[in-house]
N, C-alpha and C positions, 0 to 999 in steps of 0.2 A: 701371437699367432689369430688372425679373420682370416687364414680362408678356409672353406666351408668345408673342402676336400676330407685336406691336410686333418682336419678334427673330426672327420668323420674317421679316418684310418685308423685314431687313436679310440675313438668309441668304439670299430671294428677288433683292436686288439685285446682291447680291457675286456669285452663283450664274449671275447674269442676262450675266455677262464673259463668263467659258470661251464661253457659246453668238454670242456678238459675238466672238468671235474667232475662232474655231472656223469661224465661218460666211465670215468675212472672206478667203479663199480662195476657197471657192467662185464667192464673191457678185460677182466680183473675173473671173472664172476668165478668159471671153475677151481679156481684159486681157493678164491673165498669158500668155499663149498666145501674145498676138503679142508682148507685149515678150520673155519668152528663148525664141521659138521650142522650146514643147512643144508638147506632144498631150493630146488626157484621161486615156491611162493615166494621162500623168508628172502629174496635176492629180489624178487619183485615189489616185495616189503622195503628191502632196503634202496632202494633205486625210486623209489617214488615218494618217499620220507623227505628228500632233497626239495621236493614241492608244496611236503605240507604246510612250513610257515608261511608262505604264502600267500591260505585262506586266513588267517587274522595280522597279517603283516603287510599284504601288499598296500591295500588301501588307504594306510594309517604311514606307508611306508613313502604316498606322495607328500601326502601331511607333511612328513618330517624331513625331505626331499626344500618346499616351500619353504619351511620356521629355519632350517640351516643353513642352504644354498648346494648346491651341485656337489662341490667338488672334495668338503670335508664331506656328506654327504658318501661317497662314492667310495675316499679315503676309509672308513671307519667298515661298508661293506667289506670291502677286499679284507681285513683286515677281519672281522671274523667267519669270511672263508682260509687264512690262513691260519685260523685258531681250531679249526672245524676238522682239518686236512693233518693237522698234527696229533690232534688226538688222535683219529684215522688208526694214523703212522704207527701212534706208539699202544694202542687201545688192545689187549691182549682177549677181552674177552666180548661176545655181542651185544650186549647191552650200550659197549662205548662205542662199540660203530656206532648204533643205531643214534647215539648220542651228539657223533663228531658232525653223526650227518647232515644230524637236523639242524644240528649250527653254521656248518656249512651252506642249507639252504636256505635261513635267515638272512646271511648274508647276500647266495644270490639273487633274493628274491630284492632286498634295498636296490642293487646292482642295474639288475633287470629294469625296473623300474624308471629307474631314474634317467640310468644312458637312454633309457628310449624318448626320455621327458629329453632329452640334453639334443637330443637325434631332433626329435622332430622343433626344438626350437630352430633348429641354425637351418631347415632344409621345406619347415610350409609353406606350402607355397612358388614349391621351386625343386622340380622331379622329384616331388617325396616318394610316388611309387620307387622309381630307380635306386634316388639313396635308403630309404628302409628296404630296396628287399638287398642292398652290399650291406645292412646294418647287420639283417639276422641272418647271413651268408657266414657270419663269425660264429655260428650255433654250428652251421654240417662242418665248419674247416677247423673249431675243436676237435668237436665229433672226430673229424677221417686222421687227424694229427695223432691223436689220444688213441686210436685204436692202431697205428701202424706203431705207437710208441712205446705204449704201457703197459699193451701182452709181453712183449719183449722184455723191461725192465723189469716185471712180474714175475716170468720165469726164471729170469737171471737170478736176483734181488728177493724178488717174496713183498707179496703185497706190498707192506709199509714201504718199500720204497717210490713204490708207486704215490702213495698217497704223498708222502717229501717230494717227490719232481712236482705233486701241485700245487703243493704250499711256496714250491720256492717260484713258482709261475707267478700266483697269487704276490709275492711279492714284486716280482718282477711289472705288475698293473701296477700298485702305487707306487711309481717313484714315476711311469709313465703317466700317469693321471695329472700329475703335477703343468706336464705340460695344457692342460684343456685353459680355452679361454669362452665365457659365456658370448653367443654374438652380439652386437653393440645396441640391438633394439633391448636385448632382454636383462640388460646391464643394473640398470635399475630397479630389478624385477618389475612383476606382472602385480599393475592399482588395481586393476577388480576386481568383482566380487568373484572365490571362488567357488561359490554355486552351485551349481547342477542344474539346470534341467530337469525336468524330469523327461522329456523326452529325449532327449540328446542322453542322458544315463541310460538307457530301454535300450540304446540303439551302443552305446559303447559296449554293455554288458553281453551281446545278441552277440558282439565283432570278439567279445573276448571266450566268448563260448566258442566259436567257429574258430579260433585261434587254436585254443586250449585245444581239442578234439582232432583237430587236422594236425598237430604234432603232437598229439597223444597216437592218432594211426602214425603215423612218418616215423616215434620211438618204437615203433614195434620191434624196428625193421634193426636199430642199432644196440635193442636193450635184449631183445630174445632169438633176432641172428644168428651171432656165434654160440647159443647151445645151438641151436636148430642145426647149423652144422657138428658140431662137434654129436650131435649127438649119430650123422650120417658119416659119422667119422674121421672127422677132420681133427685136425691138430688147432690148440689152437690160437696159434700167430696165424695159422692160412686160414682159417676161418676167418679174422678179426681184419687181414688185408684186404678178403673179398669181399666183409661187411662197409671194408674203406670206400669202397668202389665206389658206395651210394652218395658219401659224404664226399667227393672227391669232385663227382662229378655234377653235386649239387651248388659245388663254388663255382661252375659254370653258369649252370639253370636257375639259380635261385637271383641273383640280377639279371641275366635274359629275362627271366620271367617279368621282372622290372620295367624294365625299358619297355618292353614290346606293352604293357598297360597303358606305360606312360605316349608312346607312340600311336596306335591304336583304339585310344581313349574308351577301352569295352575293357578293363578289370574283370569282372562280373562274368562277363563269357571265359575270357581265358582260366580265371580259377576255377569254375564248374572245369571245365568239361577234362584242364589237367587231374582236376580231382578225382572226377572221377577214373581217367587212367588208372592211377595211383590207385584208387578201392582195388578194382579186377588185379592189378597185375603184385599185392600185394594176397588174390586168394589163391593165385597161379602162385607162386615160391613154394612155397611148403608142397604144393603137387606135379611140381617137376622136376626133373634134374638138370634141366634148362640155368643151374643158378650165376652163374657169370650176364646170361642177357640177359636174363628178368632184372638181375643190383641195378646191370646198366642201363636199359630203358625207364627203374625207375630212379634212379639218380638224374638222368636228360630230361624226365620228365614233373617229377615232385619236386624241385625249387621252385616253380611256375608261377602254383598261388601264393606262393612267401609272401610277397613286398604288394599284390592287393590288399591280402587280406589287412597286414600289420599294419597296412596305412588308413584302413579305415579307421582311427578311433580321430584321424587329426582333419576329417572332414566336418567333424563335429564338434568338434573340443573348439572354443577362443585361447587365448595366453592363458588368459587365468585360470582358465579352470583346466590344465593339461596335468598338472600335475594329477591334482583330485582323479581328473580322467585319467591317467594312464594308472594309478590307484585302483579304480575299476574295473578296470581291464583288463588287469596281469590276477585280481580276485579270481574270479570266472578264469581263464587263462588256470592259474596254481590248482586248482579243486578241480579240475579234469584231470592237470599230468599230472598228482597228489594219488586220483582213485584211480586213473589207468593202468599203471602201470601193475596195482595191484591186485587189479583183479583180473588183468593178462594172465599175471601169476601163478593167480591162486587154479584159471581154469585148466592151466596147462600143468596145471600139477595132476588136477582131477581128470585129464583124455591123455593125459603121460605122456605128454608131447610139448614142444614150448612150440611147435605150427600153431595150439587155438591162438595161440597170443599172438600171432598176423592175423587171422580172422578177427578179433577184437579191434586190430586197429585198420581193415577195411572196411567193420564196421562203423568206425570213429567216422573215416573220412566220408562216407558215406554221409551222414547224419548234418555235415557241414554243406552239407547244396538247397538247404530247406532255410538254412541259417541264413547262406547270402543273400535269398530272394529276401529273407523279411526280412532285413537287415535295408535293402535295397527300400521296400515298403517303406519302412518307417522313414526314412532319410528323405520323401518324396511327398510322405504325409506332411513333418515337418516346412519342406520348401514351401510346400502347399499352403500353409497356415499363413507363413512369416511371410509369402506377398503383399 
């Protein structure tokens, strides 16, 4: 299989399993609260634990992929994710829930770093913003599907059945990744130095912080949105369906943003304007009764920055530094995603409402704006130096 769009379809489905597994906790949070006697702060910690391994594994994860190859690394990552789901399905103690979540997250880290590198290998210099937008679109697609499917499974059969369903999906992904083939130019493996120059490393760190904070903001919608709506009297299923509107519309807005970025050649302007709009909508959501209208607007607008932001590392990484560079990118990303839900959950507990988490999300998205400007300045200085 040497068609890059067919390869992208494979990577899309396999990455979708990460979003599906990540959302499994938030989708049935009220059930977990009742079953284990925990509160919003504990749920926030459990959500954030999925990203905790990324702080220590993302960087060596790039080196692992470089040493062992794309396919073996992705299969090992999926096996870890499957094992974590099984532990959470069978565990009767909250401590084991946390252990299973950490194991799942470790697999998700390795898989994310490797899949992003694989996608960049195929599309560097070729519709990169469009391709990366489609690639990251697997996240809202996976979350949207989970919001529709997992609450129904949880309500009918309990939280254990939810985690078993996630495990079945990761097993299916293992079978699918067997079809993956590297691009011809990468078949022999990178031969240059894997050492990142300091300026490129700084640019990757800023890009990772931007992507991490934007995802923190967006994650507040589907992590605490269902709890916000249940506070208002919505049923678990109805709340999940309403929040899934954002994710289903993001399936359209994410690739649309990548396409517009490639066509207009102004990805930064697009990302800045739409990020500002998302921040304002996050502030508005807990303070308005027009829930569906606001969710629709977030879905239509919120996906636009994804392609421009996630394609930033490709601008400063050579093929031989791509695996290590993506590891650095995701180290910062996972640090933000580990702390974001935990902080938001703690503030929501103190405030007595999940609305506080949405405010945290708005601040996180606003913080992306100066970071995007800083990235452009770093790249400009680097290009001027290299002339």
